[in-house]
Every structure is written in structure tokens, then in C-alpha cells.
C-alpha positions in Angstrom: -6.7 -5.7 11.0 -6.0 -8.8 8.9 -8.6 -11.2 7.7 -7.8 -14.8 8.5 -8.2 -17.6 5.9 -11.6 -19.1 5.7 -12.8 -22.5 4.5 -14.0 -23.0 1.0 -17.5 -24.3 0.1 -19.8 -24.6 -2.8 -22.3 -21.8 -2.2 -25.5 -21.7 -4.2 -27.6 -18.6 -4.9 -25.6 -15.5 -4.2 -27.2 -12.1 -4.1 -25.8 -9.4 -6.4 -25.6 -5.7 -5.5 -28.4 -3.5 -6.7 -27.0 -1.2 -9.4 -29.8 1.3 -10.0 -32.2 3.2 -7.8 -34.7 0.8 -6.2 -33.5 -1.8 -8.6 -34.4 -5.5 -8.4 -31.2 -7.5 -7.9 -30.7 -10.3 -10.3 -31.1 -13.2 -7.8 -33.2 -13.8 -4.7 -31.0 -14.9 -1.8 -30.9 -14.6 2.0 -29.8 -11.0 1.8 -29.4 -8.1 -0.6 -26.3 -6.1 -0.8 -26.0 -2.5 -2.1 -22.9 -0.9 -3.4 -21.9 2.1 -1.3 -20.0 3.8 -4.2 -21.9 6.0 -6.6 -18.7 6.7 -8.6 -15.0 6.0 -8.8 -14.4 9.5 -7.7 -15.9 8.7 -4.3 -15.1 5.1 -3.6 -17.3 3.6 -0.8 -14.7 1.3 0.8 -13.8 1.4 4.5 -17.2 1.7 6.0 -16.8 1.6 9.7 -20.2 2.3 11.4 -23.9 2.1 10.6 -27.1 3.5 12.1 -30.8 3.8 11.0 -33.5 6.4 11.2 -36.4 7.8 9.1 -34.7 10.7 7.5 -37.3 11.5 4.9 -40.4 11.2 7.0 -42.1 8.4 5.0 -42.4 6.1 8.0 -39.7 3.8 6.7 -36.2 3.4 8.4 -33.3 4.5 6.2 -29.6 3.5 6.5 -26.7 5.8 7.3 -23.2 4.4 7.0 -20.0 6.1 8.2 -16.9 5.9 6.0 -13.5 6.3 7.7 -11.0 6.8 4.9 -10.5 7.2 1.2 -13.4 9.7 0.9 -14.5 10.3 4.5 -18.2 11.0 5.0 -21.5 9.3 5.3 -23.6 7.4 2.8 -27.4 7.6 3.1 -29.6 4.8 1.7 -33.2 5.9 1.6 -35.7 3.1 2.0 -37.8 2.9 -1.2 -40.4 0.5 0.1 -41.0 -2.9 -1.3 -40.7 -4.2 -4.8 -43.3 -6.3 -6.6 -42.0 -9.4 -4.8 -42.5 -7.9 -1.4 -38.8 -7.3 -0.6 -37.5 -4.0 0.7 -35.2 -2.1 -1.7 -33.1 1.0 -1.2 -32.2 3.9 -3.5 -28.7 4.5 -4.6 -26.6 6.0 -1.8 -26.2 9.7 -1.4 -22.7 10.7 -0.3 -22.1 13.6 2.1 -18.5 14.4 2.8 -16.7 15.2 6.1 -13.2 16.5 6.2 -11.5 13.5 7.6 -13.6 10.4 8.3 -17.0 9.5 9.9 -15.9 6.8 12.4 -19.1 7.0 14.4 -22.6 8.0 13.2 -25.9 8.7 15.0 -29.2 10.0 13.9 -30.7 12.6 16.2 -32.9 15.7 16.0 -30.3 18.3 17.1 -32.3 21.4 16.2 -35.7 20.5 17.4 -37.5 20.8 14.1 -39.0 17.3 14.2 -36.7 15.5 11.7 -33.6 13.5 12.2 -30.3 15.0 11.6 -26.9 13.2 11.4 -24.0 13.6 13.8 -20.6 12.0 13.2 -17.3 11.9 14.8 -14.7 13.3 12.4 -11.1 12.1 12.6 -8.4 10.6 10.4 -7.1 7.0 10.4 -4.3 7.9 12.8 -6.7 9.5 15.3 -5.1 13.0 15.2 -8.0 15.3 14.0 -10.7 15.9 16.6 -14.2 17.2 15.7 -17.8 16.3 15.4 -19.7 17.0 12.2 -23.4 17.9 12.2 -25.4 17.5 9.0 -28.9 19.0 9.3 -31.9 17.5 7.6 -34.2 19.8 5.5 -37.2 17.5 6.3 -37.0 15.6 3.0 -34.0 13.5 3.8 -31.5 15.8 2.2 -28.7 16.9 4.5 -26.8 20.1 4.6 -23.0 20.4 4.3 -21.3 19.5 7.6 -20.9 22.0 10.4 -17.9 21.2 12.6 -17.3 21.6 16.3 -14.1 20.7 18.3 -14.5 17.4 20.0 -11.6 17.3 22.5 -7.9 16.1 22.5 -7.6 13.7 19.6 -9.3 10.9 17.6 -13.0 10.7 18.4 -14.5 7.4 17.2 -17.7 6.3 19.0 -20.5 8.8 19.3 -23.9 8.9 21.1 -26.6 11.5 21.7 -28.8 12.1 24.8 -30.0 15.0 27.0 -27.2 15.0 29.5 -28.2 18.2 31.2 -32.0 17.8 31.2 -32.6 21.0 29.3 -34.8 19.3 26.6 -32.3 19.1 23.7 -29.9 16.4 22.5 -26.2 16.7 23.5 -23.3 14.7 22.1 -20.8 12.4 23.7 -17.7 11.0 21.9 -15.0 8.5 22.8 -11.6 10.0 22.1 -9.7 6.9 20.9 -6.7 9.2 20.3 -3.5 9.0 18.3 -3.0 5.3 17.5 -5.3 4.3 20.3 -3.5 6.1 23.1 -6.4 8.4 24.0 -7.5 8.6 27.7 -10.8 10.6 27.7 -14.3 11.2 26.5 -15.9 14.5 25.6 -19.4 16.0 26.1 -20.6 18.7 23.8 -23.7 20.6 25.0 -26.5 21.7 22.6 -27.5 25.4 22.9 -31.1 24.4 21.8 -30.6 25.5 18.2 -28.4 22.6 17.1 -25.2 24.4 17.7 -22.7 23.0 20.2 -20.3 24.6 22.7 -16.7 23.6 23.5 -16.1 20.1 24.7 -16.1 19.1 28.4 -13.5 16.3 28.8 -13.4 13.5 31.3 -10.5 11.2 31.8 -11.0 7.4 31.3 -8.7 4.4 30.8 -6.8 4.0 27.6 -8.3 3.5 24.1 -12.0 4.4 24.6 -13.6 3.2 21.3 -17.4 3.2 21.5 -19.9 4.4 24.1 -23.6 4.3 24.8 -25.9 6.5 26.9 -28.6 5.4 29.3 -29.8 5.5 32.9 -27.6 2.9 34.6 -28.2 3.6 38.3 -32.0 4.3 38.2 -31.8 8.0 39.3 -33.5 9.3 36.1 -30.2 10.9 34.8 -28.3 9.8 31.7 -25.0 7.9 32.3 -22.4 6.6 29.9 -20.9 3.2 29.3 -17.6 3.1 27.4 -16.0 0.2 25.6 -12.2 0.3 25.7 -9.8 -1.6 23.4 -7.0 -1.7 25.9 -7.1 -4.1 28.9 -10.6 -5.5 28.0 -12.1 -2.6 30.0 -15.6 -1.1 30.4 -15.9 2.2 32.2 -19.1 3.8 33.5 -19.5 7.5 34.1 -22.6 8.4 36.2 -24.4 11.6 35.2 -25.7 14.2 37.7 -28.5 15.4 35.4 -26.8 18.8 35.2 -24.3 17.7 32.5 -21.5 16.8 34.9 -20.2 13.3 35.3 -18.5 11.5 38.2 -15.1 9.9 37.7 -15.3 6.6 35.9 -16.1 3.3 37.6 -13.8 0.9 35.7 -14.2 -2.8 35.2 -10.8 -4.1 33.9 -10.2 -7.3 32.0 -13.8 -8.0 31.4 -12.5 -9.6 28.2 -8.8 -10.7 27.9 -8.0 -8.2 25.2 -5.0 -5.9 25.3 -4.8 -4.7 21.7 -5.4 -1.0 21.0 -7.1 -1.8 17.7 -9.6 -4.2 19.0 -12.9 -2.5 17.8 -14.6 -2.9 21.1 -18.3 -2.2 21.6 -21.0 -1.9 24.3 -24.8 -2.1 24.1 -27.3 -1.3 26.8 -30.3 -3.6 27.4 -32.5 -4.9 30.1 -31.4 -8.5 29.6 -33.1 -10.0 32.7 -36.3 -7.9 32.6 -35.7 -6.5 36.1 -36.2 -2.9 35.2 -32.5 -1.8 34.9 -30.0 -1.6 32.1 -27.4 -4.2 31.7 -24.3 -3.9 29.4 -23.3 -6.2 26.6 -19.6 -5.9 25.7 -17.5 -7.4 22.9 -14.2 -7.0 21.2 -12.5 -8.5 18.1 -9.6 -9.7 20.4 -11.9 -11.3 22.9 -10.3 -14.7 23.0 -8.7 -16.7 25.7 -6.7 -19.1 23.6 -9.1 -22.0 24.3 -11.5 -24.1 22.3 -14.3 -21.7 23.6 -12.8 -18.7 22.1 -15.3 -16.1 21.0 -17.4 -14.8 23.8 -19.9 -12.2 24.7 -19.6 -10.5 28.1 -22.9 -9.5 29.8 -22.4 -7.1 32.7 -25.5 -7.5 34.9 -26.8 -4.5 36.8 -27.8 -5.0 40.4 -30.1 -1.9 40.1 -27.7 0.5 41.6 -25.2 0.7 38.8 -22.9 -2.1 40.1 -22.2 -4.9 37.8 -21.2 -8.6 37.7 -20.2 -10.4 34.5 -21.5 -13.5 32.8 -20.1 -14.9 29.6 -21.7 -16.5 26.6 -19.3 -18.5 24.4 -19.6 -19.2 20.7 -17.6 -19.7 17.6 -14.2 -21.0 16.5 -10.9 -20.3 18.2 -9.2 -17.1 17.2 -11.7 -16.1 14.6 -15.3 -16.0 15.5 -15.7 -12.9 17.6 -18.0 -9.9 17.2 -16.8 -6.3 16.6 -20.0 -4.4 17.1 -23.3 -5.0 19.0 -26.8 -3.9 18.4 -29.9 -4.5 20.6 -33.0 -5.9 18.8 -36.0 -8.1 19.3 -35.5 -10.7 16.6 -38.3 -13.2 17.4 -41.1 -11.0 18.8 -41.0 -12.4 22.3 -40.4 -8.8 23.8 -37.1 -9.9 25.3 -34.1 -8.0 23.9 -31.7 -9.9 21.7 -28.3 -9.0 20.5 -26.6 -9.1 17.1 -22.9 -8.8 16.6 -20.9 -8.2 13.4 -18.2 -10.7 12.5 -15.3 -9.4 10.5 -13.4 -12.7 10.5 -16.3 -15.0 9.6 -17.9 -12.4 7.4 -21.4 -12.0 8.7 -23.2 -11.6 11.9 -24.2 -13.7 14.9 -27.4 -13.4 16.8 -27.7 -13.9 20.6 -31.3 -14.8 21.3 -32.7 -14.2 24.8 -33.9 -17.3 26.6 -36.5 -15.2 28.4 -34.8 -15.7 31.8 -31.9 -13.3 31.4 -29.6 -15.7 29.5 -28.5 -15.8 25.9 -28.1 -18.5 23.3 -25.7 -17.9 20.5 -27.1 -18.9 17.1 -25.1 -20.2 14.2 -23.3 -17.4 12.4 -25.2 -15.9 9.4 -23.1 -15.3 6.3 -23.2 -11.8 4.9 -21.1 -9.6 2.6 -17.4 -9.9 3.4 -15.7 -8.2 6.3 -18.7 -7.1 8.3 -17.4 -4.5 10.8 -20.6 -2.9 12.1 -24.2 -4.0 12.5 -27.5 -2.5 13.4 -31.2 -3.4 13.0 -34.5 -1.8 12.1 -37.9 -3.0 10.8 -37.1 -2.1 7.2 -40.1 -3.9 5.7 -42.5 -2.8 8.4 -43.7 -6.3 9.2 -43.2 -6.0 13.0 -39.8 -7.6 13.4 -36.2 -6.4 13.3 -34.2 -6.8 10.2 -30.4 -6.7 10.2 -28.0 -4.5 8.2 -24.2 -4.9 8.1 -21.5 -2.7 6.6 -18.2 -3.9 5.3 -14.7 -2.4 5.8 -12.8 -3.8 2.8 -15.7 -3.9 0.3 -18.1 -1.1 -0.7 -21.2 -3.0 0.4 -24.2 -2.6 2.7 -26.0 -5.9 3.3 -29.6 -6.1 4.4 -31.0 -9.3 5.9 -34.8 -9.4 6.2 -36.0 -11.3 9.2 -38.6 -14.1 8.6 -40.1 -13.3 12.1 -38.4 -16.1 14.0 -34.9 -14.5 14.3 -33.5 -17.5 12.4 -32.2 -16.0 9.2 -32.1 -17.9 5.9 -28.7 -19.1 4.9 -27.1 -19.9 1.6 -26.9 -23.7 0.9 -23.3 -24.8 1.4 -21.8 -28.1 0.2 -18.4 -29.5 0.9 -15.8 -28.7 3.5 -12.4 -28.0 1.9 -9.9 -26.1 4.0 -8.8 -24.1 1.0 -10.5 -21.5 -1.2 -12.0 -22.9 -4.4 -12.1 -20.2 -7.0 -12.7 -22.1 -10.3 -16.1 -23.5 -11.2 -17.6 -25.3 -14.2 -21.0 -26.9 -14.7 -22.4 -29.7 -16.8 -24.5 -32.9 -16.6 -21.9 -35.3 -15.2 -24.3 -38.2 -14.4 -26.6 -37.8 -17.4 -29.7 -37.4 -15.3 -30.8 -34.3 -17.1 -29.8 -31.7 -14.4 -26.8 -29.6 -13.7 -23.8 -30.8 -11.7 -20.8 -28.7 -10.6 -17.0 -29.1 -10.5 -15.0 -26.7 -8.3 -11.2 -26.6 -8.0 -8.4 -24.9 -6.1 -4.8 -24.5 -7.1 -2.3 -23.1 -4.6 1.2 -23.3 -3.3 0.3 -25.6 -0.5 -2.4 -27.8 -1.9 -4.7 -28.2 -4.9 -7.9 -30.2 -5.4 -10.9 -30.9 -7.6 -14.4 -31.6 -6.2 -17.5 -32.7 -8.1 -21.0 -32.1 -6.8 -24.0 -33.8 -8.3 -27.2 -31.9 -8.5 -30.6 -33.4 -7.7 -32.5 -31.1 -10.1 -34.1 -29.1 -7.3 -31.1 -27.0 -6.4 -29.5 -29.3 -3.9 -26.1 -31.0 -4.4 -24.1 -33.9 -3.0 -20.3 -34.3 -3.3 -19.4 -37.3 -5.4 -15.7 -36.9 -6.3 -12.5 -35.5 -4.8 -9.2 -35.7 -6.7 -7.0 -38.3 -5.0 -3.6 -36.7 -4.4 -4.3 -33.0 -4.1 -2.0 -31.8 -7.0 -4.7 -30.8 -9.5 -6.6 -27.6 -10.1 -8.4 -25.3 -12.6 -10.8 -28.1 -13.6 -13.2 -28.1 -16.6 -15.9 -30.5 -17.7 -15.5 -31.5 -21.4 -16.4 -34.5 -23.5 -12.9 -35.3 -24.7 -13.5 -38.8 -26.1 -16.8 -38.2 -27.9 -18.6 -40.9 -25.9 -21.4 -38.5 -24.8 -20.1 -38.3 -21.2 -18.3 -35.4 -19.6 -14.7 -35.9 -18.7 -12.5 -34.0 -16.3 -9.7 -31.7 -17.7 -7.3 -30.1 -15.2 -3.7 -29.1 -14.7 -1.0 -29.5 -12.1 -1.0 -27.2 -9.1 1.8 -24.6 -8.9 3.5 -26.7 -6.2 3.5 -29.8 -8.4 5.9 -29.7 -11.4 6.2 -30.8 -14.1 3.5 -28.6 -15.3 1.4 -30.9 -17.5 -2.3 -31.4 -18.0 -4.5 -34.3 -16.8 -7.7 -36.0 -17.8 -10.1 -38.4 -16.1 -12.7 -40.1 -18.3 -16.3 -39.8 -17.1 -18.4 -42.9 -16.8 -21.7 -41.1 -17.2 -22.8 -41.9 -13.6 -20.9 -39.2 -11.7 -17.7 -41.3 -11.3 -14.4 -40.9 -13.1 -11.6 -43.2 -14.2 -7.9 -43.2 -13.7 -6.2 -39.8 -13.9 -3.9 -39.7 -17.0 -1.0 -37.2 -17.3 -0.3 -35.6 -20.6 3.1 -33.9 -20.9 3.4 -30.3 -22.0 6.9 -29.2 -20.9 5.8 -25.7 -19.9 7.0 -23.6 -17.1 3.6 -23.4 -15.4 0.0 -24.0 -16.4 -3.3 -22.5 -15.6 -6.9 -22.4 -16.9 -7.1 -25.1 -19.5 -10.0 -25.5 -21.9 -10.8 -27.6 -24.9 -12.2 -26.7 -28.4 -12.3 -28.3 -31.8 -9.4 -26.2 -33.1 -8.8 -28.2 -36.3 -12.4 -29.0 -37.2 -11.9 -32.8 -37.1 -14.9 -33.4 -34.8 -13.1 -33.8 -31.5 -11.9 -31.4 -28.8 -8.3 -30.2 -28.6 -6.8 -28.9 -25.4 -5.6 -25.3 -25.1 -3.8 -23.9 -22.1 -2.0 -20.8 -20.8 1.5 -20.6 -19.4 1.4 -18.6 -16.2 5.1 -18.4 -15.3 8.5 -18.4 -16.9 11.6 -20.6 -16.9 15.2 -19.2 -16.8 16.8 -19.3 -20.3 13.6 -20.2 -22.2 12.6 -17.6 -24.7 9.1 -16.2 -24.4 8.3 -18.4 -21.4 5.5 -17.1 -19.4 4.2 -15.3 -22.5 2.8 -18.4 -24.2 
């Protein structure tokens, strides 16, 4: 899956990852992110699923993240309680390996000893291997090495646990996504009462089953299954008999207009309209219809008998702002179920708050650590509301967002609206009012620009300057003329030869004069700065050459 370009902003007050057990991150921000790698030997990239549960019996929910590739397994973050500032912190992750990759994770007491164990689907990135892994809890939160059981034809991804045969223990169901998404079945593994599982019973379903959830959908007291398919925007429902057997699937095709077999589709079960039966939320990363109302959540409403009609709730930006995973929560304490969805493209999550009448209102997306692929929620700080956790596919991070109680999460202050990513920043007092101002810049093959933001001394900023013709980048603030005011120093963008440097004199009030070009005759410039190299009391400019010219000795090395 490819991440689309995102807009660039000045973002203030970022949270750093906690580096030690129960450590206080350096900055207070809207979320805290925790590294999922404890060493370079076991890199924590490619997290693909997340769940919660109190593994160590201390009354606090812990986090379990599934890792699909690199070093396949699960990473357990034990909740360490609250720090001196009242914010929940987590210990360093503990890694437990599985042979291939943990593409789905669930916490469940498989052996009836009163503590939560962990069950995962275990397959490789191509969806060839097919097993589940059971990691038993010793009661303290420490897990045993994985015990494996065959899971069916190929490629199990989604996993859920419930008592399908009404014998008092937890059974396992997996969605067999299959080789490259061409799977056509789900599997049920029955618990023998000790936490051991028998051979899988397989049921055919439409192509590319990816995730599934268990619940009583037709009100007969038996557990049924709802399956999210990547292919054909499908949801299939298998009604359980209570004996462990399931009827052939009832299939709802093209609920969403997705046809891609790598769509990361998800379902969630909830009583959306408070009528006593379970409805189904459904989403997919390819859930767009090529319109201005692109991202949408599908809600399949239950008539009480297990038959469904579909409503849609639109949100987001065309082609980008769609959810990959869903979790049911009560974010604002009104006792109506809300939904949160992870957003890979817009790097965060989106909350769908219940309106109390069966409808949902999409909130503004909440920024999180990049590439959020899975989401869940629990009351990590035990204050009576649900907090949100996301895991990230491309970066080894788990991000925890504490809920203020309203379901409206704090956001990082954002200033500016440039379409390109600004990655160079400098600070100084541009308008001589005694507080810090910021210059940001971008230099790329298509466009380059320099923006100046004036600070008000209380952490807020207002944009005051944008370079006029979009050929400048790598800006620095330096007093080049010794008048006591900061000037702008920057260079030509890579698409704008000749590669010289430029200055604009600061007036001391946040404005700048005419841009002056100073010839260098280099083959490419980047990252200028200014120092008093010759000790004559003024600043001299130094620059690097970032590319070469044919036939010029040492070009690109100067």
C-alpha cells in the first residue's frame, strides 16, 4: 500500500517516544507514542493489528500489537499506571515471536485459569502459511512460547474468539485471506477445554476474507460471524447453530465500491440504534466512489432477524481519507456506541460519534503517529472513558491518545497550508518583540518555498511571509548586515538553476525587503548557513554542493 503525499504545516508541540520503562516523554502533547522495537535485532516495524486486555491482573488494560513481517510476533506493552503528571505510561515492549507473522491478535482466556492469554493468526506476507499461535499467560502477564495449530487452507489474517459450540470454553475463528488475497474460506478451531485446539472446520465464503467478528446477529442466543472481504466490497454473515456448525454465508456484495484484494477491510459489531440487536460497521481502505464525498463508513442495520439494510456516513478527502480498521467505543459517556477508524493515508484516526438516534457524525480526523493501520480503545487511565491506541505499519510506534471525556481529542496546533512538505526549520526573533518566530522551507523538484510564522509569545503563530516566486528553500535566519535584525538566507531550489544563494533583509517588524541573488557558480546548493569565518565581526555565508556537473573536478564533493 502506498502512502499518498500529504500537505505540509507548521506543527507545534510534538510528542517523543518513551525510551525507558515507564519513562516520562520529553514533551507533553495530544498523544504519547512508544517505540515497538526493543533492539535492532528485533525491529518493530510492520505492526498490523492491536488489541487490549489486562494481562498482568493489576486492573489496568495493557496493549498487545501484532507484527506481520521482519520479526513476526506480538509486542506486549504493560500499563505502568500514571506518572506524576497524571498521564498513563507503559513499560518497554516485550516481544514474543511467532514463526511467520501475527496478522491478527486477540486476548482470551483459552485454558480457563482466569487470566487472559493471546491468540494470533500466523502467516507470511504472501498468505501461504496457515496456523494459529496460542501464547499462554502465567498469571503475571508473562507469556509462554507459542503453541501452533493448523488453521485451514492458507493465509489466516483476522481472528476472533467466542464459544461457538456452547460448551463453556473459547473457540477460535480465522479469516483465510489466502495466497495474495485469493482465499475463499474461514476456519473454526474448537477448544477441548484445556486450551488445546482441534483440526480446523472450514466454511466457504466469497474471495478475500480479511477480518471477522463474532456476535449474536439473529437473536437466537447463538454466536454468528460477520466477515469483511477485500474483494467486491463484500460482507458475509454465517449464522451459528449453537453446536459449532454454521449455515452457508449470507452475502452482501458491493456494500462499498472496493474491488482490490489488498484493501484492509474491517467489520465491527454494535447496537447502533439501541433496538437490542447487533448492527455491523464496515470499512475499507479502497472505499471510495470517485466523488467529492469519498471516504465513507457503511452501517448495516439489523432488522432483528439478521437481515440488513445499509446506511452510509461520508467524511474526508477524495481518494485519501478512509479508515482501515474499526473499533467500538463509548467516547463521550452517553452510553451510545461510537466508532473509531484508523487512517493510514491521513496518519491518525477518525471518530464517528453516535447522535443517540442511530446515526453517526464523523469528527475531524485526529493526527497520530504516521501510517496508522489498526486501532482499538480501552480505559487506560481508569477515568471512566475510552482512550484510543493506534499502531503503525511503516514505523515502529504505538500511539496512545487519552480521552478528555468528551470524545473530542486534543490536536496539535497547525499553522499554514502549503501543498508541499516543509522539512527545514529555523527559529529567531524576527519582529523584535522578545519572543520566538519560525521560518520553514521546502525545496523540491516541482516547487520550493519559504514561510515565516510570527509567534505571539504564548505558543501561537501567524503566517507573515511567503517567498514570492517559489524557487527558494533551505532558509535560515541570520543577521547578515549587523543592524540587529534577522535577515533571510536561502538557496535556489533544485529545479531552479543557476544554483546561487539569496538574501532578504529583515526590517525588524516581521517583514523583509527585496530578494537579492548572490552568484556561486556551483552545480547545486543545499543547507546554507552563516558564520564569522574570518573574525572581522560580520557573518560569512557557507554552503554545501549537493550535486555534480559533467567535466567539473570534485563537483558534488565541495
